[in-house]
VEXVOKOL-919473 format. One record per atom (N, C-alpha, C): residue number from 1; residue in one letter; chain; x, y, z. Coordinates in nm, 2 decimals. Layout:
BEGIN
NUM_a_A_X_Y_Z .
...
END
This chain:
BEGIN
1_x_A_5.19_1.53_-6.12 .
1_x_A_5.24_1.47_-5.99 .
1_x_A_5.26_1.37_-5.93 .
2_x_A_5.32_1.39_-5.79 .
2_x_A_5.41_1.28_-5.81 .
2_x_A_5.34_1.21_-5.75 .
3_x_A_5.44_1.07_-5.76 .
3_x_A_5.36_0.91_-5.70 .
3_x_A_5.28_0.93_-5.55 .
4_x_A_5.37_0.97_-5.44 .
4_x_A_5.36_0.98_-5.36 .
4_x_A_5.19_1.06_-5.30 .
5_x_A_5.19_1.16_-5.36 .
5_x_A_5.06_1.29_-5.37 .
5_x_A_4.98_1.18_-5.41 .
6_x_A_4.96_1.12_-5.52 .
6_x_A_4.82_1.01_-5.62 .
6_x_A_4.81_0.92_-5.48 .
7_x_A_4.91_0.85_-5.48 .
7_x_A_4.91_0.78_-5.31 .
7_x_A_4.82_0.81_-5.19 .
8_x_A_4.85_0.92_-5.20 .
8_x_A_4.80_1.00_-5.02 .
8_x_A_4.69_1.02_-5.09 .
9_x_A_4.64_1.05_-5.19 .
9_x_A_4.50_1.16_-5.22 .
9_x_A_4.39_1.02_-5.22 .
10_x_A_4.49_0.90_-5.27 .
10_x_A_4.38_0.76_-5.28 .
10_x_A_4.37_0.70_-5.16 .
11_x_A_4.45_0.73_-5.06 .
11_x_A_4.40_0.69_-4.91 .
11_x_A_4.27_0.85_-4.86 .
12_x_A_4.29_0.96_-4.88 .
12_x_A_4.26_1.07_-4.88 .
12_x_A_4.07_1.01_-4.90 .
13_x_A_4.08_0.99_-5.02 .
13_x_A_3.95_0.91_-5.07 .
13_x_A_3.87_0.84_-4.98 .
14_x_A_4.00_0.70_-4.99 .
14_x_A_3.90_0.58_-4.91 .
14_x_A_3.89_0.62_-4.77 .
15_x_A_3.95_0.73_-4.69 .
15_x_A_3.93_0.72_-4.56 .
15_x_A_3.80_0.79_-4.53 .
16_x_A_3.80_0.91_-4.66 .
16_x_A_3.66_1.01_-4.61 .
16_x_A_3.57_0.90_-4.64 .
17_x_A_3.54_0.77_-4.73 .
17_x_A_3.42_0.68_-4.77 .
17_x_A_3.42_0.59_-4.63 .
18_x_A_3.51_0.57_-4.54 .
18_x_A_3.53_0.43_-4.45 .
18_x_A_3.40_0.60_-4.31 .
19_x_A_3.51_0.65_-4.37 .
19_x_A_3.41_0.76_-4.21 .
19_x_A_3.25_0.76_-4.28 .
20_x_A_3.22_0.80_-4.39 .
20_x_A_3.03_0.80_-4.41 .
20_x_A_3.07_0.70_-4.40 .
21_x_A_3.09_0.60_-4.39 .
21_x_A_3.00_0.48_-4.36 .
21_x_A_3.02_0.45_-4.24 .
22_x_A_3.08_0.43_-4.14 .
22_x_A_3.15_0.39_-3.99 .
22_x_A_2.95_0.56_-3.94 .
23_x_A_2.99_0.66_-3.99 .
23_x_A_2.88_0.76_-3.95 .
23_x_A_2.71_0.68_-3.98 .
24_x_A_2.73_0.65_-4.11 .
24_x_A_2.56_0.61_-4.17 .
24_x_A_2.55_0.50_-4.05 .
25_x_A_2.63_0.44_-4.00 .
25_x_A_2.62_0.28_-3.93 .
25_x_A_2.58_0.31_-3.82 .
26_x_A_2.69_0.44_-3.74 .
26_x_A_2.66_0.48_-3.61 .
26_x_A_2.47_0.51_-3.60 .
27_x_A_2.41_0.53_-3.70 .
27_x_A_2.29_0.64_-3.72 .
27_x_A_2.20_0.51_-3.69 .
28_x_A_2.24_0.36_-3.69 .
28_x_A_2.18_0.28_-3.72 .
28_x_A_2.02_0.25_-3.56 .
29_x_A_2.17_0.32_-3.49 .
29_x_A_2.08_0.27_-3.32 .
29_x_A_2.02_0.40_-3.31 .
30_x_A_1.94_0.32_-3.20 .
30_x_A_1.82_0.47_-3.18 .
30_x_A_1.90_0.57_-3.08 .
31_x_A_1.83_0.72_-3.15 .
31_x_A_1.92_0.84_-3.06 .
31_x_A_1.85_0.92_-3.03 .
32_x_A_1.87_1.03_-2.97 .
32_x_A_1.82_1.11_-2.93 .
32_x_A_1.84_1.25_-3.02 .
33_x_A_1.75_1.37_-3.05 .
33_x_A_1.73_1.47_-3.13 .
33_x_A_1.91_1.47_-3.18 .
34_x_A_1.94_1.57_-3.08 .
34_x_A_2.09_1.61_-3.04 .
34_x_A_2.17_1.54_-3.08 .
35_x_A_2.15_1.38_-3.09 .
35_x_A_2.28_1.32_-3.22 .
35_x_A_2.24_1.26_-3.33 .
36_x_A_2.12_1.32_-3.34 .
36_x_A_2.12_1.37_-3.57 .
36_x_A_2.18_1.50_-3.61 .
37_x_A_2.16_1.59_-3.52 .
37_x_A_2.27_1.68_-3.53 .
37_x_A_2.38_1.71_-3.49 .
38_x_A_2.45_1.65_-3.43 .
38_x_A_2.56_1.62_-3.41 .
38_x_A_2.63_1.53_-3.53 .
39_x_A_2.56_1.41_-3.57 .
39_x_A_2.57_1.34_-3.71 .
39_x_A_2.56_1.45_-3.86 .
40_x_A_2.45_1.54_-3.81 .
40_x_A_2.49_1.61_-3.94 .
40_x_A_2.60_1.70_-3.99 .
41_x_A_2.59_1.78_-3.85 .
41_x_A_2.71_1.87_-3.84 .
41_x_A_2.87_1.75_-3.90 .
42_x_A_2.90_1.66_-3.82 .
42_x_A_3.00_1.56_-3.82 .
42_x_A_2.99_1.53_-4.02 .
43_x_A_2.86_1.50_-4.05 .
43_x_A_2.93_1.48_-4.19 .
43_x_A_2.98_1.62_-4.33 .
44_x_A_2.91_1.68_-4.27 .
44_x_A_2.95_1.83_-4.28 .
44_x_A_3.11_1.88_-4.25 .
45_x_A_3.13_1.85_-4.17 .
45_x_A_3.29_1.85_-4.07 .
45_x_A_3.39_1.70_-4.21 .
46_x_A_3.34_1.63_-4.29 .
46_x_A_3.43_1.50_-4.37 .
46_x_A_3.41_1.56_-4.47 .
47_x_A_3.31_1.59_-4.51 .
47_x_A_3.32_1.71_-4.65 .
47_x_A_3.44_1.77_-4.67 .
48_x_A_3.40_1.90_-4.51 .
48_x_A_3.53_1.96_-4.49 .
48_x_A_3.68_1.95_-4.50 .
49_x_A_3.69_1.82_-4.45 .
49_x_A_3.79_1.78_-4.40 .
49_x_A_3.84_1.67_-4.53 .
50_x_A_3.80_1.65_-4.60 .
50_x_A_3.86_1.62_-4.72 .
50_x_A_3.84_1.66_-4.82 .
51_x_A_3.83_1.78_-4.85 .
51_x_A_3.78_1.91_-4.97 .
51_x_A_3.99_1.94_-4.88 .
52_x_A_3.99_1.97_-4.79 .
52_x_A_4.10_2.07_-4.76 .
52_x_A_4.20_1.96_-4.77 .
53_x_A_4.21_1.83_-4.70 .
53_x_A_4.30_1.76_-4.69 .
53_x_A_4.33_1.72_-4.85 .
54_x_A_4.30_1.71_-4.94 .
54_x_A_4.33_1.69_-5.08 .
54_x_A_4.34_1.87_-5.16 .
55_x_A_4.36_1.95_-5.11 .
55_x_A_4.37_2.05_-5.20 .
55_x_A_4.51_2.13_-5.10 .
56_x_A_4.57_2.05_-4.98 .
56_x_A_4.67_2.07_-4.89 .
56_x_A_4.78_1.95_-4.94 .
57_x_A_4.78_1.84_-4.93 .
57_x_A_4.84_1.76_-5.01 .
57_x_A_4.85_1.85_-5.19 .
58_x_A_4.81_1.86_-5.30 .
58_x_A_4.74_1.85_-5.41 .
58_x_A_4.89_2.01_-5.38 .
59_x_A_4.84_2.07_-5.28 .
59_x_A_4.91_2.24_-5.34 .
59_x_A_5.04_2.27_-5.23 .
60_x_A_5.06_2.25_-5.10 .
60_x_A_5.11_2.24_-5.04 .
60_x_A_5.24_2.16_-5.00 .
61_x_A_5.22_2.08_-4.96 .
61_x_A_5.26_1.89_-4.95 .
61_x_A_5.20_1.80_-4.95 .
62_x_A_5.33_1.71_-4.92 .
62_x_A_5.22_1.56_-4.84 .
62_x_A_5.38_1.51_-4.75 .
63_x_A_5.30_1.38_-4.73 .
63_x_A_5.38_1.33_-4.57 .
63_x_A_5.50_1.32_-4.65 .
64_x_A_5.56_1.39_-4.58 .
64_x_A_5.74_1.37_-4.67 .
64_x_A_5.82_1.25_-4.50 .
65_x_A_5.81_1.26_-4.39 .
65_x_A_5.91_1.18_-4.34 .
65_x_A_5.80_1.07_-4.17 .
66_x_A_5.84_1.07_-4.14 .
66_x_A_5.79_0.92_-3.99 .
66_x_A_5.66_1.05_-3.91 .
67_x_A_5.72_1.15_-3.88 .
67_x_A_5.62_1.23_-3.79 .
67_x_A_5.53_1.23_-3.89 .
68_x_A_5.56_1.31_-4.00 .
68_x_A_5.38_1.37_-4.08 .
68_x_A_5.33_1.22_-4.08 .
69_x_A_5.36_1.13_-4.10 .
69_x_A_5.30_1.02_-4.11 .
69_x_A_5.25_0.99_-3.96 .
70_x_A_5.33_0.98_-3.88 .
70_x_A_5.25_0.99_-3.74 .
70_x_A_5.11_1.08_-3.71 .
71_x_A_5.17_1.18_-3.72 .
71_x_A_5.01_1.33_-3.71 .
71_x_A_4.96_1.27_-3.85 .
72_x_A_4.93_1.22_-3.89 .
72_x_A_4.81_1.19_-4.02 .
72_x_A_4.73_1.05_-3.96 .
73_x_A_4.81_0.97_-3.93 .
73_x_A_4.74_0.83_-3.87 .
73_x_A_4.69_0.91_-3.71 .
74_x_A_4.73_0.97_-3.67 .
74_x_A_4.64_1.07_-3.53 .
74_x_A_4.55_1.12_-3.59 .
75_x_A_4.56_1.19_-3.69 .
75_x_A_4.45_1.28_-3.76 .
75_x_A_4.33_1.14_-3.80 .
76_x_A_4.31_1.01_-3.88 .
76_x_A_4.22_0.96_-3.93 .
76_x_A_4.17_0.90_-3.79 .
77_x_A_4.26_0.83_-3.68 .
77_x_A_4.22_0.77_-3.59 .
77_x_A_4.17_0.88_-3.47 .
78_x_A_4.21_1.03_-3.45 .
78_x_A_4.04_1.09_-3.38 .
78_x_A_3.94_1.11_-3.51 .
79_x_A_3.98_1.10_-3.58 .
79_x_A_3.79_1.08_-3.66 .
79_x_A_3.76_0.98_-3.66 .
80_x_A_3.76_0.84_-3.66 .
80_x_A_3.73_0.73_-3.60 .
80_x_A_3.65_0.71_-3.51 .
81_x_A_3.71_0.81_-3.39 .
81_x_A_3.71_0.83_-3.28 .
81_x_A_3.56_0.91_-3.25 .
82_x_A_3.60_1.00_-3.34 .
82_x_A_3.43_1.10_-3.35 .
82_x_A_3.32_0.99_-3.42 .
83_x_A_3.35_0.93_-3.44 .
83_x_A_3.22_0.89_-3.53 .
83_x_A_3.17_0.78_-3.46 .
84_x_A_3.18_0.73_-3.33 .
84_x_A_3.23_0.68_-3.22 .
84_x_A_3.18_0.76_-3.11 .
85_x_A_3.16_0.88_-3.14 .
85_x_A_3.15_0.96_-3.01 .
85_x_A_3.01_1.06_-3.05 .
86_x_A_2.96_1.02_-3.19 .
86_x_A_2.81_1.12_-3.18 .
86_x_A_2.69_1.10_-3.07 .
87_x_A_2.71_0.97_-2.97 .
87_x_A_2.60_0.94_-2.92 .
87_x_A_2.61_1.04_-2.77 .
88_x_A_2.79_1.10_-2.78 .
88_x_A_2.80_1.19_-2.63 .
88_x_A_2.88_1.32_-2.71 .
89_x_A_2.84_1.42_-2.67 .
89_x_A_2.83_1.59_-2.76 .
89_x_A_2.90_1.63_-2.66 .
90_x_A_2.97_1.56_-2.57 .
90_x_A_3.07_1.66_-2.49 .
90_x_A_3.21_1.64_-2.59 .
91_x_A_3.21_1.44_-2.58 .
91_x_A_3.31_1.40_-2.62 .
91_x_A_3.32_1.44_-2.78 .
92_x_A_3.28_1.46_-2.84 .
92_x_A_3.24_1.48_-2.97 .
92_x_A_3.32_1.61_-2.99 .
93_x_A_3.27_1.67_-2.93 .
93_x_A_3.34_1.86_-2.90 .
93_x_A_3.51_1.82_-2.86 .
94_x_A_3.51_1.73_-2.83 .
94_x_A_3.68_1.72_-2.73 .
94_x_A_3.76_1.68_-2.85 .
95_x_A_3.71_1.55_-2.93 .
95_x_A_3.75_1.46_-2.98 .
95_x_A_3.75_1.60_-3.15 .
96_x_A_3.68_1.64_-3.14 .
96_x_A_3.72_1.76_-3.29 .
96_x_A_3.81_1.85_-3.26 .
97_x_A_3.84_1.91_-3.13 .
97_x_A_3.89_2.03_-3.05 .
97_x_A_4.03_2.03_-3.08 .
98_x_A_4.03_1.89_-3.03 .
98_x_A_4.21_1.79_-3.09 .
98_x_A_4.26_1.80_-3.19 .
99_x_A_4.18_1.76_-3.27 .
99_x_A_4.20_1.72_-3.41 .
99_x_A_4.19_1.83_-3.48 .
100_x_A_4.12_1.95_-3.48 .
100_x_A_4.13_2.09_-3.50 .
100_x_A_4.27_2.13_-3.46 .
101_x_A_4.32_2.07_-3.32 .
101_x_A_4.45_2.14_-3.27 .
101_x_A_4.59_2.06_-3.36 .
102_x_A_4.55_1.92_-3.38 .
102_x_A_4.66_1.82_-3.43 .
102_x_A_4.70_1.86_-3.61 .
103_x_A_4.59_1.96_-3.60 .
103_x_A_4.59_2.00_-3.78 .
103_x_A_4.67_2.13_-3.78 .
104_x_A_4.64_2.17_-3.73 .
104_x_A_4.70_2.37_-3.67 .
104_x_A_4.86_2.34_-3.66 .
105_x_A_4.92_2.22_-3.59 .
105_x_A_5.02_2.19_-3.60 .
105_x_A_5.12_2.17_-3.75 .
106_x_A_5.01_2.07_-3.77 .
106_x_A_5.06_2.03_-3.96 .
106_x_A_5.05_2.12_-3.99 .
107_x_A_4.94_2.23_-4.01 .
107_x_A_4.97_2.36_-4.06 .
107_x_A_5.13_2.45_-4.06 .
108_x_A_5.13_2.48_-3.98 .
108_x_A_5.26_2.49_-3.93 .
108_x_A_5.37_2.41_-3.97 .
109_x_A_5.40_2.30_-3.94 .
109_x_A_5.49_2.17_-3.97 .
109_x_A_5.50_2.25_-4.18 .
110_x_A_5.38_2.29_-4.22 .
110_x_A_5.40_2.30_-4.37 .
110_x_A_5.43_2.48_-4.40 .
111_x_A_5.41_2.53_-4.29 .
111_x_A_5.47_2.68_-4.31 .
111_x_A_5.61_2.70_-4.30 .
112_x_A_5.66_2.58_-4.22 .
112_x_A_5.85_2.65_-4.26 .
112_x_A_5.87_2.53_-4.36 .
113_x_A_5.81_2.44_-4.39 .
113_x_A_5.88_2.41_-4.50 .
113_x_A_5.81_2.48_-4.65 .
114_x_A_5.75_2.61_-4.66 .
114_x_A_5.75_2.70_-4.78 .
114_x_A_5.83_2.81_-4.74 .
115_x_A_5.84_2.84_-4.91 .
115_x_A_5.88_2.94_-4.91 .
115_x_A_5.84_3.10_-4.97 .
116_x_A_5.70_2.98_-5.07 .
116_x_A_5.60_3.08_-5.17 .
116_x_A_5.52_3.21_-5.09 .
117_x_A_5.50_3.32_-5.04 .
117_x_A_5.41_3.39_-5.00 .
117_x_A_5.28_3.36_-4.99 .
118_x_A_5.23_3.34_-5.14 .
118_x_A_5.10_3.30_-5.12 .
118_x_A_5.02_3.15_-5.02 .
119_x_A_5.16_3.05_-5.05 .
119_x_A_5.07_2.99_-5.03 .
119_x_A_5.11_3.00_-4.86 .
120_x_A_5.24_3.07_-4.81 .
120_x_A_5.21_3.16_-4.65 .
120_x_A_5.11_3.18_-4.60 .
121_x_A_5.04_3.21_-4.67 .
121_x_A_4.94_3.32_-4.66 .
121_x_A_4.82_3.23_-4.66 .
122_x_A_4.82_3.17_-4.74 .
122_x_A_4.70_3.05_-4.70 .
122_x_A_4.72_2.94_-4.57 .
123_x_A_4.78_2.91_-4.55 .
123_x_A_4.83_2.86_-4.37 .
123_x_A_4.81_2.92_-4.33 .
124_x_A_4.84_3.10_-4.32 .
124_x_A_4.79_3.12_-4.21 .
124_x_A_4.69_3.19_-4.17 .
125_x_A_4.61_3.17_-4.27 .
125_x_A_4.45_3.24_-4.30 .
125_x_A_4.41_3.10_-4.25 .
126_x_A_4.47_2.94_-4.27 .
126_x_A_4.36_2.85_-4.23 .
126_x_A_4.42_2.83_-4.08 .
127_x_A_4.58_2.87_-4.00 .
127_x_A_4.55_2.90_-3.95 .
127_x_A_4.49_2.92_-3.77 .
128_x_A_4.47_3.09_-3.87 .
128_x_A_4.40_3.16_-3.77 .
128_x_A_4.20_3.16_-3.78 .
129_x_A_4.12_3.04_-3.85 .
129_x_A_4.07_3.04_-3.87 .
129_x_A_4.04_2.85_-3.78 .
130_x_A_4.17_2.76_-3.78 .
130_x_A_4.13_2.66_-3.76 .
130_x_A_4.17_2.65_-3.56 .
131_x_A_4.22_2.76_-3.52 .
131_x_A_4.25_2.86_-3.37 .
131_x_A_4.14_2.88_-3.33 .
132_x_A_4.01_2.96_-3.39 .
132_x_A_3.89_2.95_-3.34 .
132_x_A_3.81_2.86_-3.32 .
133_x_A_3.83_2.80_-3.46 .
133_x_A_3.77_2.61_-3.42 .
133_x_A_3.77_2.54_-3.32 .
134_x_A_3.92_2.53_-3.25 .
134_x_A_3.97_2.47_-3.15 .
134_x_A_3.91_2.54_-3.03 .
135_x_A_3.92_2.68_-2.98 .
135_x_A_3.88_2.73_-2.88 .
135_x_A_3.71_2.73_-2.89 .
136_x_A_3.66_2.75_-2.99 .
136_x_A_3.51_2.69_-3.00 .
136_x_A_3.44_2.54_-2.92 .
137_x_A_3.54_2.49_-2.96 .
137_x_A_3.52_2.32_-2.96 .
137_x_A_3.49_2.33_-2.79 .
138_x_A_3.64_2.34_-2.76 .
138_x_A_3.65_2.33_-2.59 .
138_x_A_3.58_2.43_-2.58 .
139_x_A_3.54_2.55_-2.58 .
139_x_A_3.39_2.58_-2.49 .
139_x_A_3.33_2.53_-2.49 .
140_x_A_3.28_2.48_-2.63 .
140_x_A_3.14_2.40_-2.62 .
140_x_A_3.13_2.27_-2.50 .
141_x_A_3.30_2.20_-2.50 .
141_x_A_3.23_2.15_-2.43 .
141_x_A_3.28_2.11_-2.28 .
142_x_A_3.35_2.22_-2.29 .
142_x_A_3.36_2.25_-2.10 .
142_x_A_3.18_2.29_-2.09 .
143_x_A_3.11_2.38_-2.20 .
143_x_A_2.99_2.46_-2.14 .
143_x_A_2.88_2.33_-2.12 .
144_x_A_2.90_2.17_-2.23 .
144_x_A_2.85_2.06_-2.19 .
144_x_A_2.84_1.96_-2.07 .
145_x_A_2.99_2.01_-2.02 .
145_x_A_2.96_1.98_-1.92 .
145_x_A_2.94_2.00_-1.78 .
146_x_A_2.97_2.14_-1.75 .
146_x_A_2.93_2.21_-1.66 .
146_x_A_2.79_2.20_-1.65 .
147_x_A_2.71_2.21_-1.72 .
147_x_A_2.57_2.25_-1.77 .
147_x_A_2.51_2.13_-1.77 .
148_x_A_2.49_2.04_-1.65 .
148_x_A_2.39_1.92_-1.67 .
148_x_A_2.22_1.94_-1.66 .
149_x_A_2.20_1.97_-1.81 .
149_x_A_2.05_2.01_-1.86 .
149_x_A_2.01_1.97_-1.87 .
150_x_A_1.90_1.90_-1.96 .
150_x_A_1.89_1.81_-2.06 .
150_x_A_1.93_1.85_-2.19 .
151_x_A_1.86_1.97_-2.18 .
151_x_A_1.86_2.08_-2.32 .
151_x_A_2.04_2.17_-2.37 .
152_x_A_2.11_2.14_-2.30 .
152_x_A_2.24_2.14_-2.35 .
152_x_A_2.25_2.09_-2.45 .
153_x_A_2.34_1.99_-2.42 .
153_x_A_2.33_1.95_-2.51 .
153_x_A_2.25_1.93_-2.71 .
154_x_A_2.14_1.92_-2.66 .
154_x_A_2.01_1.94_-2.76 .
154_x_A_2.08_2.10_-2.83 .
155_x_A_2.09_2.20_-2.73 .
155_x_A_2.15_2.33_-2.76 .
155_x_A_2.26_2.32_-2.84 .
156_x_A_2.38_2.27_-2.78 .
156_x_A_2.48_2.25_-2.86 .
156_x_A_2.49_2.21_-2.96 .
157_x_A_2.42_2.11_-3.00 .
157_x_A_2.43_1.98_-3.11 .
157_x_A_2.34_2.10_-3.22 .
158_x_A_2.26_2.14_-3.14 .
158_x_A_2.24_2.27_-3.27 .
158_x_A_2.28_2.33_-3.29 .
159_x_A_2.34_2.46_-3.24 .
159_x_A_2.41_2.51_-3.20 .
159_x_A_2.52_2.49_-3.35 .
160_x_A_2.65_2.39_-3.33 .
160_x_A_2.71_2.34_-3.41 .
160_x_A_2.70_2.33_-3.54 .
161_x_A_2.53_2.29_-3.56 .
161_x_A_2.55_2.22_-3.69 .
161_x_A_2.49_2.36_-3.74 .
162_x_A_2.39_2.41_-3.69 .
162_x_A_2.33_2.55_-3.76 .
162_x_A_2.45_2.68_-3.80 .
163_x_A_2.60_2.65_-3.71 .
163_x_A_2.63_2.75_-3.74 .
163_x_A_2.74_2.70_-3.86 .
164_x_A_2.76_2.57_-3.86 .
164_x_A_2.83_2.53_-3.99 .
164_x_A_2.78_2.59_-4.19 .
165_x_A_2.68_2.62_-4.11 .
165_x_A_2.67_2.63_-4.27 .
165_x_A_2.67_2.77_-4.32 .
166_x_A_2.65_2.84_-4.29 .
166_x_A_2.67_2.96_-4.25 .
166_x_A_2.83_3.03_-4.29 .
167_x_A_2.95_2.93_-4.19 .
167_x_A_3.06_2.97_-4.16 .
167_x_A_3.13_2.87_-4.33 .
168_x_A_3.03_2.82_-4.34 .
168_x_A_3.16_2.73_-4.48 .
168_x_A_3.09_2.81_-4.58 .
169_x_A_2.95_2.86_-4.61 .
169_x_A_2.92_2.99_-4.71 .
169_x_A_3.09_3.10_-4.67 .
170_x_A_3.03_3.15_-4.62 .
170_x_A_3.20_3.20_-4.55 .
170_x_A_3.31_3.21_-4.59 .
171_x_A_3.33_3.14_-4.55 .
171_x_A_3.47_3.06_-4.54 .
171_x_A_3.50_3.03_-4.75 .
172_x_A_3.41_2.99_-4.84 .
172_x_A_3.42_2.97_-4.96 .
172_x_A_3.41_3.06_-5.02 .
173_x_A_3.34_3.14_-5.00 .
173_x_A_3.25_3.22_-5.08 .
173_x_A_3.27_3.37_-5.06 .
174_x_A_3.27_3.37_-4.95 .
174_x_A_3.28_3.54_-4.88 .
174_x_A_3.45_3.54_-4.84 .
175_x_A_3.51_3.43_-4.79 .
175_x_A_3.64_3.47_-4.74 .
175_x_A_3.76_3.44_-4.89 .
176_x_A_3.70_3.28_-4.99 .
176_x_A_3.84_3.23_-5.07 .
176_x_A_3.89_3.16_-4.99 .
177_x_A_3.87_3.13_-4.89 .
177_x_A_3.99_3.03_-4.81 .
177_x_A_3.99_2.93_-4.94 .
178_x_A_3.94_2.86_-5.05 .
178_x_A_3.97_2.70_-5.09 .
178_x_A_3.98_2.78_-5.21 .
179_x_A_3.99_2.88_-5.26 .
179_x_A_4.05_2.95_-5.37 .
179_x_A_4.19_3.01_-5.38 .
180_x_A_4.23_2.83_-5.45 .
180_x_A_4.40_2.87_-5.43 .
180_x_A_4.49_2.95_-5.52 .
181_x_A_4.52_3.05_-5.49 .
181_x_A_4.58_3.13_-5.52 .
181_x_A_4.71_3.12_-5.58 .
182_x_A_4.76_2.98_-5.59 .
182_x_A_4.87_2.96_-5.57 .
182_x_A_4.84_2.85_-5.73 .
183_x_A_4.77_2.80_-5.76 .
183_x_A_4.75_2.69_-5.85 .
183_x_A_4.79_2.76_-6.01 .
END
C-alpha cells in the first residue's frame, strides 16, 4: 500500500472518531424525540461513510491533486456541519443531501481515472445508489419545510432511521456492493 493511501486511511479513521465525539457531545443537550432518531441515523451514516471511504481509498483511488483535496475537505466540513444539525431535521437532510451530491462528483472523477471494468461497475453502482439518496434527502427536506406540523420532523426522522436498517442490509448482503470484486 502506498504511503499516501496509509496517510489517508489514518485521516479517515481520525475523522470518524472526531465525528462520533461530536455526535455524542451534541446529544448532551436536551432534545425532542426526532433529534434522537436523527442522531441514530447519523451514527449509521458515519459508519457507512467511514467504511465506504476506506474501501474507496484502498481499492479505487487516493487523493491525487488539489481538487481532490478540496473535495475531501468539503466533505469532512459537511459532515461536521451535520453533527451540529441534529436539532434541525430539515437542515440535516439538506446537509446530507449535499454531502452525497458531492460524493457523486468524487465517484465520477474516479470513474474517469480507471480503466478496470470491475472498478467501473462498482463506481457506477455507487453513483446510482447515491443519486437516489440525494433525491430522497432533498425531497425530505422539502417535505419538512412545506408541512409545518409538529409530527412532520418526527415522522421524517423516524423514517430515515428505520429505512437505513433494511437499506444497509440490502446494500451489503443482498446487493453485495461492498464485496469488492476487484480485490
